[in-house]
N, C-alpha and C positions, 0 to 999 in steps of 0.2 A: 462395438457393431462390426461383424465380419464381412468384408468385402473380398471376391476373389480376386485374383492379381491382374485380369485383363477387364474386370468389372469396375466402372466408376458410378459414385453416388450422385447423380445429377438430379438438382431438384427443379431447377428453371432454366427455361431457354430466353435470353434477354435480347432485345433489338433496339438500339438507339440511334435516332436519326440526327445528325449534326447539321444545323445551318450551314448553307454554303459550302457543304460536301455532297458529292455526287453519291456516294456509297453509304450504306448504314453499317453500324457496327453491329456484328451479330455474334454472340458466344453463350456460352453454357455456364450456369452459376449453381454454387452448391448452396447459394442463400434460396430462402423461402420467397415466393411471391410477395408476402406481407413485409417482408426484411427490405425488399427491394424497394417495394412501393413507399417506405416509409423514408429510406435515403434518399428518393427521388423529391418527395416533398420536403423533406429538410433542406435539400440543394435551392430546391427552386424558392423556397420563402427566405432563406438566409442569403442566397447569393454566393454562398460556398459552392467549390466544385464537386459534382457527383464523382464519388471514387465507389467502385465496385471491384469485386474479384472474381475471376474465371476458375473453372476446376482444374487448370492447369498452374496457378498459383499467381497469375500476371494480376497486375492492378491495372483497371481501366479508369483513366480520370477523365473529366469532360466538363468544360466551364459551363456553370448553370444557364449563361445567358446565350448559349449556344446549343441548347437541347432543343430538338424541334418536337420529338416524342418519344415515349419511351413504351415499348411493347413487351409485356411478360407472359409467358405461357409454359406450357409444359413441353419438354424436349419432344421432338419428332423422331419415332423409331429408324434406326438405320436401316435402309434399304439395300439388297445385294442381287446382284444378277442382272441379268438382260430381261427378264419377265416380271422384274418388282413392279407393281403398277400401283 
């Protein structure tokens, strides 16, 4: 797969709410929504921590019992300039 130097192959935007934490975790992942759903389901049923990776290579680890909700969607396009609406 050819990817230009400043182009990143992003497949999903992930938002995770952690209980008793004011802000959500929001990151872009190269995983498909089906892969993320499978990982979340497995973590919730087994009680093991949810481990996902973002497009920069960082790992995000959340204890299964602290997950409030997980939202998966397409990444929103970047808007540039003052007139972007």
